[in-house]
Each structure stands twice: as C-alpha cells, then as structure tokens.
N, CA, C and O atoms as a GROMACS GRO file, in nm:
protein
  436
    1MET      N    1   3.205  -2.773   7.531
    1MET     CA    2   3.091  -2.863   7.522
    1MET      C    3   3.138  -2.994   7.456
    1MET      O    4   3.189  -2.994   7.344
    2GLU      N    5   3.120  -3.103   7.527
    2GLU     CA    6   3.169  -3.233   7.481
    2GLU      C    7   3.107  -3.275   7.347
    2GLU      O    8   3.175  -3.335   7.263
    3ILE      N    9   2.980  -3.245   7.327
    3ILE     CA   10   2.913  -3.285   7.204
    3ILE      C   11   2.974  -3.213   7.083
    3ILE      O   12   2.985  -3.271   6.975
    4TYR      N   13   3.012  -3.088   7.102
    4TYR     CA   14   3.076  -3.014   6.992
    4TYR      C   15   3.213  -3.074   6.961
    4TYR      O   16   3.248  -3.092   6.844
    5GLN      N   17   3.289  -3.104   7.064
    5GLN     CA   18   3.423  -3.161   7.043
    5GLN      C   19   3.415  -3.295   6.972
    5GLN      O   20   3.492  -3.322   6.880
    6SER      N   21   3.322  -3.380   7.013
    6SER     CA   22   3.307  -3.511   6.949
    6SER      C   23   3.260  -3.496   6.804
    6SER      O   24   3.305  -3.570   6.716
    7SER      N   25   3.170  -3.403   6.780
    7SER     CA   26   3.119  -3.381   6.645
    7SER      C   27   3.227  -3.322   6.554
    7SER      O   28   3.237  -3.357   6.437
    8HIS      N   29   3.306  -3.233   6.610
    8HIS     CA   30   3.417  -3.174   6.533
    8HIS      C   31   3.520  -3.281   6.499
    8HIS      O   32   3.573  -3.284   6.388
    9LYS      N   33   3.549  -3.368   6.594
    9LYS     CA   34   3.641  -3.479   6.570
    9LYS      C   35   3.587  -3.571   6.460
    9LYS      O   36   3.662  -3.616   6.373
   10LEU      N   37   3.457  -3.598   6.465
   10LEU     CA   38   3.394  -3.681   6.362
   10LEU      C   39   3.407  -3.616   6.225
   10LEU      O   40   3.442  -3.684   6.128
   11LEU      N   41   3.380  -3.487   6.216
   11LEU     CA   42   3.394  -3.415   6.089
   11LEU      C   43   3.536  -3.429   6.035
   11LEU      O   44   3.554  -3.454   5.916
   12HIS      N   45   3.633  -3.412   6.120
   12HIS     CA   46   3.773  -3.424   6.080
   12HIS      C   47   3.805  -3.566   6.031
   12HIS      O   48   3.868  -3.584   5.927
   13GLU      N   49   3.761  -3.666   6.106
   13GLU     CA   50   3.786  -3.806   6.068
   13GLU      C   51   3.720  -3.840   5.935
   13GLU      O   52   3.779  -3.907   5.851
   14LEU      N   53   3.598  -3.793   5.916
   14LEU     CA   54   3.528  -3.820   5.791
   14LEU      C   55   3.600  -3.753   5.674
   14LEU      O   56   3.618  -3.814   5.569
   15ASN      N   57   3.640  -3.628   5.693
   15ASN     CA   58   3.712  -3.557   5.586
   15ASN      C   59   3.843  -3.628   5.551
   15ASN      O   60   3.879  -3.636   5.433
   16GLU      N   61   3.912  -3.677   5.650
   16GLU     CA   62   4.039  -3.748   5.625
   16GLU      C   63   4.016  -3.875   5.542
   16GLU      O   64   4.095  -3.908   5.454
   17ASN      N   65   3.907  -3.944   5.570
   17ASN     CA   66   3.877  -4.066   5.495
   17ASN      C   67   3.820  -4.037   5.357
   17ASN      O   68   3.847  -4.110   5.262
   18ILE      N   69   3.744  -3.932   5.345
   18ILE     CA   70   3.681  -3.898   5.218
   18ILE      C   71   3.782  -3.844   5.117
   18ILE      O   72   3.770  -3.870   4.997
   19LYS      N   73   3.880  -3.770   5.164
   19LYS     CA   74   3.973  -3.709   5.069
   19LYS      C   75   4.055  -3.812   4.991
   19LYS      O   76   4.113  -3.779   4.887
   20ASN      N   77   4.059  -3.935   5.039
   20ASN     CA   78   4.133  -4.040   4.970
   20ASN      C   79   4.046  -4.126   4.878
   20ASN      O   80   4.095  -4.221   4.818
   21LEU      N   81   3.919  -4.093   4.869
   21LEU     CA   82   3.829  -4.172   4.784
   21LEU      C   83   3.852  -4.140   4.637
   21LEU      O   84   3.902  -4.033   4.601
   22GLU      N   85   3.816  -4.236   4.553
   22GLU     CA   86   3.817  -4.210   4.409
   22GLU      C   87   3.716  -4.099   4.379
   22GLU      O   88   3.619  -4.081   4.453
   23LYS      N   89   3.740  -4.026   4.272
   23LYS     CA   90   3.653  -3.912   4.239
   23LYS      C   91   3.506  -3.949   4.232
   23LYS      O   92   3.422  -3.873   4.280
   24LYS      N   93   3.473  -4.063   4.175
   24LYS     CA   94   3.332  -4.098   4.158
   24LYS      C   95   3.260  -4.114   4.292
   24LYS      O   96   3.139  -4.091   4.300
   25HIS      N   97   3.333  -4.152   4.396
   25HIS     CA   98   3.272  -4.164   4.529
   25HIS      C   99   3.290  -4.036   4.610
   25HIS      O  100   3.202  -3.998   4.687
   26ARG      N  101   3.402  -3.970   4.592
   26ARG     CA  102   3.432  -3.850   4.670
   26ARG      C  103   3.333  -3.738   4.640
   26ARG      O  104   3.290  -3.667   4.731
   27TYR      N  105   3.295  -3.723   4.514
   27TYR     CA  106   3.212  -3.610   4.476
   27TYR      C  107   3.062  -3.636   4.482
   27TYR      O  108   2.984  -3.546   4.453
   28ASN      N  109   3.022  -3.755   4.518
   28ASN     CA  110   2.878  -3.775   4.540
   28ASN      C  111   2.855  -3.819   4.684
   28ASN      O  112   2.804  -3.741   4.765
   29ILE      N  113   2.889  -3.940   4.717
   29ILE     CA  114   2.866  -3.989   4.854
   29ILE      C  115   2.952  -3.912   4.954
   29ILE      O  116   2.906  -3.874   5.061
   30GLY      N  117   3.076  -3.888   4.917
   30GLY     CA  118   3.168  -3.817   5.007
   30GLY      C  119   3.120  -3.677   5.040
   30GLY      O  120   3.127  -3.634   5.155
   31GLU      N  121   3.072  -3.606   4.940
   31GLU     CA  122   3.022  -3.469   4.963
   31GLU      C  123   2.897  -3.472   5.051
   31GLU      O  124   2.880  -3.384   5.136
   32GLN      N  125   2.812  -3.570   5.031
   32GLN     CA  126   2.692  -3.580   5.115
   32GLN      C  127   2.731  -3.605   5.261
   32GLN      O  128   2.671  -3.548   5.352
   33ILE      N  129   2.831  -3.690   5.282
   33ILE     CA  130   2.877  -3.717   5.419
   33ILE      C  131   2.933  -3.590   5.481
   33ILE      O  132   2.901  -3.558   5.596
   34LYS      N  133   3.014  -3.517   5.407
   34LYS     CA  134   3.071  -3.393   5.460
   34LYS      C  135   2.963  -3.290   5.492
   34LYS      O  136   2.970  -3.223   5.595
   35GLU      N  137   2.864  -3.279   5.406
   35GLU     CA  138   2.754  -3.185   5.431
   35GLU      C  139   2.677  -3.222   5.558
   35GLU      O  140   2.644  -3.136   5.639
   36LYS      N  141   2.651  -3.350   5.574
   36LYS     CA  142   2.577  -3.394   5.692
   36LYS      C  143   2.657  -3.374   5.820
   36LYS      O  144   2.602  -3.336   5.923
   37SER      N  145   2.787  -3.399   5.814
   37SER     CA  146   2.869  -3.382   5.934
   37SER      C  147   2.882  -3.234   5.970
   37SER      O  148   2.886  -3.199   6.088
   38PHE      N  149   2.889  -3.147   5.869
   38PHE     CA  150   2.892  -3.004   5.895
   38PHE      C  151   2.757  -2.956   5.949
   38PHE      O  152   2.751  -2.868   6.035
   39GLU      N  153   2.650  -3.014   5.896
   39GLU     CA  154   2.516  -2.980   5.945
   39GLU      C  155   2.504  -3.009   6.095
   39GLU      O  156   2.442  -2.933   6.168
   40ILE      N  157   2.563  -3.118   6.139
   40ILE     CA  158   2.559  -3.152   6.281
   40ILE      C  159   2.622  -3.041   6.364
   40ILE      O  160   2.567  -3.001   6.467
   41LEU      N  161   2.736  -2.990   6.319
   41LEU     CA  162   2.800  -2.880   6.392
   41LEU      C  163   2.712  -2.756   6.395
   41LEU      O  164   2.701  -2.690   6.499
   42LEU      N  165   2.649  -2.724   6.284
   42LEU     CA  166   2.561  -2.607   6.280
   42LEU      C  167   2.441  -2.625   6.372
   42LEU      O  168   2.397  -2.530   6.436
   43LEU      N  169   2.389  -2.747   6.378
   43LEU     CA  170   2.274  -2.773   6.464
   43LEU      C  171   2.309  -2.760   6.611
   43LEU      O  172   2.224  -2.725   6.693
   44ILE      N  173   2.432  -2.788   6.646
   44ILE     CA  174   2.474  -2.774   6.786
   44ILE      C  175   2.460  -2.629   6.831
   44ILE      O  176   2.416  -2.602   6.942
   45SER      N  177   2.498  -2.536   6.744
   45SER     CA  178   2.484  -2.394   6.783
   45SER      C  179   2.337  -2.357   6.798
   45SER      O  180   2.302  -2.276   6.884
   46LYS      N  181   2.250  -2.416   6.716
   46LYS     CA  182   2.107  -2.389   6.728
   46LYS      C  183   2.051  -2.451   6.856
   46LYS      O  184   1.964  -2.394   6.920
   47ILE      N  185   2.101  -2.567   6.892
   47ILE     CA  186   2.057  -2.632   7.015
   47ILE      C  187   2.089  -2.543   7.135
   47ILE      O  188   2.008  -2.530   7.228
   48LYS      N  189   2.206  -2.482   7.132
   48LYS     CA  190   2.248  -2.398   7.243
   48LYS      C  191   2.167  -2.269   7.252
   48LYS      O  192   2.151  -2.213   7.361
   49ASN      N  193   2.115  -2.222   7.138
   49ASN     CA  194   2.055  -2.088   7.134
   49ASN      C  195   1.905  -2.086   7.108
   49ASN      O  196   1.850  -1.980   7.079
   50ASP      N  197   1.839  -2.199   7.117
   50ASP     CA  198   1.697  -2.203   7.082
   50ASP      C  199   1.620  -2.277   7.190
   50ASP      O  200   1.672  -2.366   7.256
   51ASN      N  201   1.495  -2.238   7.206
   51ASN     CA  202   1.410  -2.304   7.305
   51ASN      C  203   1.361  -2.441   7.260
   51ASN      O  204   1.331  -2.526   7.344
   52ASP      N  205   1.354  -2.462   7.129
   52ASP     CA  206   1.305  -2.590   7.075
   52ASP      C  207   1.424  -2.683   7.047
   52ASP      O  208   1.448  -2.722   6.932
   53LYS      N  209   1.495  -2.718   7.152
   53LYS     CA  210   1.617  -2.797   7.140
   53LYS      C  211   1.591  -2.936   7.082
   53LYS      O  212   1.672  -2.986   7.004
   54ILE      N  213   1.480  -2.998   7.119
   54ILE     CA  214   1.451  -3.134   7.076
   54ILE      C  215   1.445  -3.144   6.924
   54ILE      O  216   1.493  -3.241   6.866
   55ARG      N  217   1.387  -3.044   6.860
   55ARG     CA  218   1.376  -3.045   6.713
   55ARG      C  219   1.515  -3.049   6.650
   55ARG      O  220   1.537  -3.125   6.555
   56TYR      N  221   1.609  -2.970   6.700
   56TYR     CA  222   1.744  -2.966   6.644
   56TYR      C  223   1.823  -3.092   6.680
   56TYR      O  224   1.905  -3.139   6.602
   57ILE      N  225   1.799  -3.144   6.798
   57ILE     CA  226   1.864  -3.269   6.837
   57ILE      C  227   1.819  -3.381   6.743
   57ILE      O  228   1.901  -3.459   6.696
   58ASN      N  229   1.690  -3.388   6.716
   58ASN     CA  230   1.638  -3.491   6.624
   58ASN      C  231   1.696  -3.474   6.484
   58ASN      O  232   1.726  -3.574   6.418
   59ARG      N  233   1.711  -3.352   6.438
   59ARG     CA  234   1.771  -3.329   6.306
   59ARG      C  235   1.917  -3.374   6.305
   59ARG      O  236   1.964  -3.431   6.206
   60ALA      N  237   1.988  -3.350   6.414
   60ALA     CA  238   2.128  -3.394   6.423
   60ALA      C  239   2.136  -3.547   6.424
   60ALA      O  240   2.224  -3.605   6.361
   61LEU      N  241   2.045  -3.610   6.495
   61LEU     CA  242   2.042  -3.757   6.497
   61LEU      C  243   2.009  -3.812   6.359
   61LEU      O  244   2.065  -3.914   6.319
   62ASP      N  245   1.920  -3.747   6.287
   62ASP     CA  246   1.889  -3.788   6.149
   62ASP      C  247   2.012  -3.775   6.060
   62ASP      O  248   2.040  -3.864   5.979
   63ALA      N  249   2.085  -3.666   6.074
   63ALA     CA  250   2.206  -3.645   5.993
   63ALA      C  251   2.310  -3.752   6.025
   63ALA      O  252   2.376  -3.803   5.934
   64ALA      N  253   2.325  -3.786   6.153
   64ALA     CA  254   2.420  -3.890   6.192
   64ALA      C  255   2.378  -4.025   6.133
   64ALA      O  256   2.464  -4.102   6.089
   65ASN      N  257   2.249  -4.052   6.131
   65ASN     CA  258   2.198  -4.175   6.071
   65ASN      C  259   2.228  -4.179   5.921
   65ASN      O  260   2.266  -4.283   5.867
   66ASP      N  261   2.210  -4.065   5.855
   66ASP     CA  262   2.242  -4.057   5.712
   66ASP      C  263   2.390  -4.086   5.687
   66ASP      O  264   2.425  -4.153   5.590
   67ILE      N  265   2.476  -4.035   5.774
   67ILE     CA  266   2.619  -4.060   5.760
   67ILE      C  267   2.648  -4.209   5.777
   67ILE      O  268   2.725  -4.267   5.701
   68GLN      N  269   2.585  -4.269   5.877
   68GLN     CA  270   2.605  -4.413   5.899
   68GLN      C  271   2.564  -4.495   5.778
   68GLN      O  272   2.634  -4.589   5.739
   69LEU      N  273   2.452  -4.461   5.719
   69LEU     CA  274   2.405  -4.533   5.600
   69LEU      C  275   2.502  -4.515   5.483
   69LEU      O  276   2.526  -4.609   5.407
   70SER      N  277   2.557  -4.396   5.469
   70SER     CA  278   2.654  -4.371   5.362
   70SER      C  279   2.782  -4.449   5.385
   70SER      O  280   2.841  -4.500   5.289
   71ILE      N  281   2.826  -4.458   5.508
   71ILE     CA  282   2.946  -4.536   5.540
   71ILE      C  283   2.921  -4.683   5.511
   71ILE      O  284   3.008  -4.753   5.459
   72LYS      N  285   2.801  -4.730   5.545
   72LYS     CA  286   2.767  -4.870   5.514
   72LYS      C  287   2.771  -4.893   5.364
   72LYS      O  288   2.821  -4.996   5.318
   73LEU      N  289   2.718  -4.800   5.288
   73LEU     CA  290   2.720  -4.812   5.142
   73LEU      C  291   2.864  -4.817   5.091
   73LEU      O  292   2.896  -4.901   5.006
   74LEU      N  293   2.950  -4.729   5.142
   74LEU     CA  294   3.090  -4.730   5.099
   74LEU      C  295   3.160  -4.859   5.139
   74LEU      O  296   3.247  -4.907   5.067
   75LYS      N  297   3.122  -4.914   5.251
   75LYS     CA  298   3.177  -5.044   5.293
   75LYS      C  299   3.126  -5.154   5.200
   75LYS      O  300   3.204  -5.239   5.158
   76ASP      N  301   2.997  -5.152   5.170
   76ASP     CA  302   2.940  -5.253   5.081
   76ASP      C  303   3.000  -5.247   4.940
   76ASP      O  304   3.010  -5.349   4.872
   77LEU      N  305   3.039  -5.129   4.898
   77LEU     CA  306   3.103  -5.111   4.767
   77LEU      C  307   3.253  -5.140   4.770
   77LEU      O  308   3.323  -5.123   4.670
   78ASP      N  309   3.302  -5.184   4.887
   78ASP     CA  310   3.445  -5.212   4.909
   78ASP      C  311   3.532  -5.088   4.891
   78ASP      O  312   3.649  -5.098   4.852
   79VAL      N  313   3.474  -4.972   4.919
   79VAL     CA  314   3.550  -4.847   4.915
   79VAL      C  315   3.618  -4.825   5.050
   79VAL      O  316   3.735  -4.788   5.057
   80PHE      N  317   3.544  -4.848   5.158
   80PHE     CA  318   3.600  -4.845   5.293
   80PHE      C  319   3.629  -4.988   5.336
   80PHE      O  320   3.551  -5.080   5.309
   81ASN      N  321   3.741  -5.008   5.403
   81ASN     CA  322   3.772  -5.140   5.457
   81ASN      C  323   3.705  -5.157   5.594
   81ASN      O  324   3.644  -5.064   5.646
   82ASP      N  325   3.718  -5.275   5.649
   82ASP     CA  326   3.655  -5.305   5.779
   82ASP      C  327   3.702  -5.209   5.888
   82ASP      O  328   3.621  -5.158   5.966
   83GLU      N  329   3.832  -5.184   5.892
   83GLU     CA  330   3.888  -5.098   5.997
   83GLU      C  331   3.831  -4.956   5.988
   83GLU      O  332   3.791  -4.899   6.090
   84GLN      N  333   3.826  -4.901   5.868
   84GLN     CA  334   3.770  -4.767   5.850
   84GLN      C  335   3.623  -4.763   5.892
   84GLN      O  336   3.580  -4.674   5.965
   85SER      N  337   3.550  -4.860   5.845
   85SER     CA  338   3.407  -4.866   5.874
   85SER      C  339   3.380  -4.876   6.024
   85SER      O  340   3.296  -4.804   6.077
   86VAL      N  341   3.450  -4.965   6.090
   86VAL     CA  342   3.431  -4.984   6.234
   86VAL      C  343   3.468  -4.856   6.310
   86VAL      O  344   3.395  -4.812   6.398
   87HIS      N  345   3.582  -4.798   6.275
   87HIS     CA  346   3.628  -4.676   6.344
   87HIS      C  347   3.529  -4.561   6.326
   87HIS      O  348   3.493  -4.494   6.422
   88LEU      N  349   3.486  -4.537   6.202
   88LEU     CA  350   3.394  -4.426   6.176
   88LEU      C  351   3.258  -4.451   6.241
   88LEU      O  352   3.197  -4.358   6.295
   89ASN      N  353   3.211  -4.574   6.236
   89ASN     CA  354   3.083  -4.604   6.301
   89ASN      C  355   3.091  -4.586   6.452
   89ASN      O  356   2.993  -4.544   6.514
   90GLN      N  357   3.205  -4.616   6.511
   90GLN     CA  358   3.221  -4.594   6.655
   90GLN      C  359   3.218  -4.445   6.687
   90GLN      O  360   3.159  -4.402   6.785
   91SER      N  361   3.283  -4.367   6.603
   91SER     CA  362   3.282  -4.221   6.623
   91SER      C  363   3.141  -4.166   6.611
   91SER      O  364   3.102  -4.077   6.687
   92ILE      N  365   3.065  -4.217   6.516
   92ILE     CA  366   2.926  -4.173   6.501
   92ILE      C  367   2.843  -4.215   6.622
   92ILE      O  368   2.761  -4.137   6.671
   93ARG      N  369   2.864  -4.337   6.670
   93ARG     CA  370   2.792  -4.382   6.790
   93ARG      C  371   2.825  -4.294   6.910
   93ARG      O  372   2.737  -4.265   6.991
   94ASP      N  373   2.950  -4.253   6.922
   94ASP     CA  374   2.989  -4.165   7.031
   94ASP      C  375   2.910  -4.034   7.025
   94ASP      O  376   2.862  -3.985   7.128
   95VAL      N  377   2.898  -3.978   6.906
   95VAL     CA  378   2.825  -3.853   6.888
   95VAL      C  379   2.676  -3.874   6.913
   95VAL      O  380   2.614  -3.795   6.984
   96THR      N  381   2.619  -3.979   6.857
   96THR     CA  382   2.475  -4.001   6.875
   96THR      C  383   2.440  -4.030   7.021
   96THR      O  384   2.334  -3.992   7.069
   97THR      N  385   2.531  -4.096   7.092
   97THR     CA  386   2.508  -4.120   7.234
   97THR      C  387   2.499  -3.989   7.311
   97THR      O  388   2.414  -3.973   7.398
   98LEU      N  389   2.586  -3.895   7.277
   98LEU     CA  390   2.581  -3.763   7.343
   98LEU      C  391   2.453  -3.688   7.307
   98LEU      O  392   2.394  -3.622   7.393
   99PHE      N  393   2.410  -3.697   7.182
   99PHE     CA  394   2.284  -3.633   7.145
   99PHE      C  395   2.165  -3.697   7.215
   99PHE      O  396   2.074  -3.628   7.260
  100GLU      N  397   2.166  -3.829   7.225
  100GLU     CA  398   2.057  -3.899   7.295
  100GLU      C  399   2.053  -3.859   7.442
  100GLU      O  400   1.946  -3.840   7.500
  101LYS      N  401   2.169  -3.847   7.503
  101LYS     CA  402   2.175  -3.803   7.644
  101LYS      C  403   2.120  -3.662   7.658
  101LYS      O  404   2.042  -3.634   7.749
  102LEU      N  405   2.161  -3.574   7.568
  102LEU     CA  406   2.112  -3.437   7.570
  102LEU      C  407   1.960  -3.434   7.551
  102LEU      O  408   1.889  -3.358   7.617
  103LYS      N  409   1.911  -3.517   7.461
  103LYS     CA  410   1.767  -3.525   7.436
  103LYS      C  411   1.693  -3.573   7.561
  103LYS      O  412   1.590  -3.516   7.599
  104ASN      N  413   1.745  -3.676   7.625
  104ASN     CA  414   1.682  -3.726   7.748
  104ASN      C  415   1.682  -3.620   7.857
  104ASN      O  416   1.583  -3.604   7.929
  105ASP      N  417   1.792  -3.547   7.869
  105ASP     CA  418   1.800  -3.440   7.969
  105ASP      C  419   1.698  -3.330   7.941
  105ASP      O  420   1.634  -3.279   8.033
  106GLU      N  421   1.682  -3.295   7.814
  106GLU     CA  422   1.585  -3.192   7.775
  106GLU      C  423   1.442  -3.237   7.802
  106GLU      O  424   1.358  -3.157   7.844
  107GLN      N  425   1.413  -3.363   7.778
  107GLN     CA  426   1.278  -3.414   7.798
  107GLN      C  427   1.242  -3.422   7.946
  107GLN      O  428   1.124  -3.420   7.980
  108LYS      N  429   1.341  -3.432   8.033
  108LYS     CA  430   1.316  -3.436   8.176
  108LYS      C  431   1.278  -3.299   8.230
  108LYS      O  432   1.208  -3.289   8.331
  109GLU      N  433   1.326  -3.194   8.163
  109GLU     CA  434   1.300  -3.058   8.213
  109GLU      C  435   1.158  -3.014   8.194
  109GLU      O  436   1.123  -2.902   8.231
   0.00000   0.00000   0.00000
C-alpha cells in the first residue's frame, strides 16, 4: 500500500531529524512529532480494517497537520534549517495527498 510506504518513510525521516535536536527540543516537540507520525501508521491499519474509513483518514490528516505545525515551529526557532524544513514539508505533503485521494475515493463509493 503506497500510503503506508510513504508514511513509514516520513516516520523514518522525522526520526532521523529529531534525533539530532538539542535535548530541550527533542524531548518535547520532537516526541510530539514522533507520536503523531506513529499515530498515522496506526491509523492506516484502522482504515484498512474498519467501515468508517473517513473518520480515520481525517484523524491521520489532523496528525499530519500537527506535524507540519511543529516543523514550522522548529524552523521559526532556527532549530531546523530551510533545507530540512522544505524536505520534511514535502514528505508530509506527499502523505497528505495520498490520504486526500483515499478520502475522495471513499466518498465516491
């Protein structure tokens, strides 16, 4: 499933960037980002196995939005540089695009 692969890749990329943060950022904002990215993976399994797919898709989109806001905060605090911020935001957009497509497909059924 492409959405799982993209989400797993995002989780890996986020973890790679977070592990290099200073402790004060790693253990608050960084942990929140990791939790949200892991939540996305868990929601994918619920999407596959539940009749109320739209609810889980919306929760995954909310989690992705939370991650984006956290990345923006880290960028604003000069913790992430432009390159990191742009790359991670593109990865999040890739994932959210797949969720939006899945949502549109579900709403057509």
